[in-house]
Residue frames as qw, qx, qy, qz and C-alpha x, y, z in Angstrom:
[[0.601, -0.787, 0.113, -0.074, 2.62, 49.74, 131.15],
 [0.433, 0.655, -0.561, 0.260, 6.41, 49.98, 131.41],
 [0.899, -0.407, -0.164, 0.020, 7.87, 47.32, 133.66],
 [0.627, -0.610, 0.230, 0.427, 11.48, 48.29, 133.36],
 [0.555, 0.821, -0.129, 0.045, 14.29, 49.65, 131.28],
 [0.807, -0.284, 0.210, 0.474, 17.91, 48.82, 130.64],
 [0.155, 0.889, -0.245, -0.355, 20.27, 51.50, 129.36],
 [0.914, 0.244, 0.227, 0.233, 21.93, 50.09, 126.30],
 [0.548, 0.174, 0.069, 0.815, 23.81, 53.15, 125.27],
 [0.059, -0.286, -0.201, 0.935, 23.51, 56.97, 125.49],
 [0.377, 0.159, -0.280, -0.868, 20.92, 56.90, 122.74],
 [0.636, -0.078, -0.661, -0.391, 19.23, 53.51, 123.21],
 [0.418, -0.258, 0.684, -0.539, 17.39, 51.70, 125.90],
 [0.306, -0.115, -0.920, -0.218, 15.77, 48.26, 126.15],
 [0.441, -0.181, 0.269, -0.837, 12.25, 48.68, 127.45],
 [0.166, -0.206, -0.964, -0.002, 10.15, 45.78, 128.90],
 [0.397, -0.006, 0.140, -0.907, 6.48, 46.57, 128.93],
 [0.288, 0.350, 0.876, -0.165, 3.04, 44.95, 129.28],
 [0.222, 0.174, -0.321, -0.904, 0.97, 45.81, 126.26],
 [0.516, 0.377, 0.693, -0.333, -2.55, 45.09, 125.05],
 [0.184, 0.271, -0.547, -0.770, -3.65, 44.46, 121.46],
 [0.568, -0.108, -0.596, -0.557, -7.09, 43.37, 120.22],
 [0.754, -0.468, -0.001, -0.462, -8.05, 42.52, 123.82],
 [0.943, -0.100, -0.212, 0.237, -5.05, 40.32, 124.50],
 [0.354, -0.887, 0.285, 0.078, -2.10, 41.15, 126.76],
 [0.836, 0.408, -0.178, 0.320, 1.55, 40.72, 125.59],
 [0.583, -0.665, 0.155, 0.440, 4.98, 41.13, 127.02],
 [0.569, 0.794, 0.010, 0.215, 7.03, 43.45, 124.77],
 [0.632, -0.532, 0.211, 0.522, 10.84, 43.66, 124.94],
 [0.531, 0.759, 0.239, 0.290, 11.94, 46.40, 122.46],
 [0.501, -0.122, 0.002, 0.857, 14.89, 48.72, 121.76],
 [0.089, 0.943, 0.317, -0.055, 13.99, 52.45, 121.87],
 [0.532, 0.182, 0.046, 0.826, 16.02, 55.36, 120.52],
 [0.101, -0.714, -0.283, 0.632, 16.01, 58.99, 121.46],
 [0.462, 0.692, 0.418, 0.365, 14.81, 61.25, 118.56],
 [0.334, 0.370, -0.013, 0.867, 15.86, 64.80, 117.72],
 [0.375, -0.657, -0.113, -0.645, 13.07, 66.18, 120.00],
 [0.067, -0.379, 0.745, -0.544, 14.48, 64.19, 122.98],
 [0.792, -0.112, 0.201, -0.566, 11.65, 61.61, 122.95],
 [0.313, -0.257, 0.912, 0.068, 12.07, 57.88, 123.24],
 [0.706, 0.340, -0.184, -0.593, 10.70, 56.08, 120.19],
 [0.817, -0.142, 0.559, -0.020, 10.41, 52.34, 119.56],
 [0.162, 0.482, -0.724, -0.466, 12.41, 50.54, 116.83],
 [0.851, 0.134, -0.309, -0.402, 11.43, 47.38, 114.97],
 [0.430, 0.299, -0.800, 0.294, 14.12, 45.55, 117.00],
 [0.424, -0.250, 0.578, -0.650, 12.32, 43.60, 119.70],
 [0.286, -0.119, -0.941, -0.134, 10.11, 40.69, 120.49],
 [0.572, -0.238, 0.121, -0.776, 6.49, 40.37, 121.64],
 [0.230, 0.019, -0.968, 0.099, 5.58, 37.29, 123.68],
 [0.615, -0.518, -0.392, -0.447, 2.33, 36.04, 125.18],
 [0.396, -0.676, 0.413, -0.464, 2.39, 36.18, 129.02],
 [0.955, -0.222, 0.157, -0.118, 2.47, 32.45, 129.30],
 [0.793, 0.434, -0.199, 0.378, 5.96, 32.43, 127.68],
 [0.097, -0.869, 0.311, -0.374, 7.37, 34.73, 130.40],
 [0.775, -0.519, 0.350, -0.088, 8.25, 31.85, 132.77],
 [0.901, 0.265, 0.157, 0.307, 10.21, 30.09, 129.94],
 [0.365, 0.805, -0.123, 0.452, 12.08, 33.33, 129.28],
 [0.441, -0.789, 0.319, -0.285, 12.92, 33.75, 132.93],
 [0.922, -0.247, 0.287, 0.078, 14.28, 30.24, 133.12],
 [0.762, 0.488, 0.046, 0.424, 16.50, 30.77, 130.09],
 [0.085, 0.859, -0.207, 0.460, 17.77, 34.09, 131.46],
 [0.678, -0.660, 0.276, -0.166, 18.50, 32.45, 134.91],
 [0.958, 0.047, 0.083, 0.271, 20.91, 30.12, 133.23],
 [0.437, 0.728, -0.156, 0.505, 23.17, 33.06, 132.61],
 [0.404, -0.779, 0.306, -0.370, 23.58, 33.53, 136.34],
 [0.940, -0.296, 0.171, 0.021, 24.98, 30.01, 136.83]]
């Protein structure tokens, strides 16, 4: 389930999604690129976190606003 996207450039986006693997849920933050067919495809550039780490990530990101 895609939670949101940030346009990085004309050919790349950062997609934040909630994923499931082997019965466990994860938060995935990954760079996607647009291929020759016009479809968004994931790259290896990204990070996958367990949902219990989301609050820590939010706290770190909020320090940028200060």
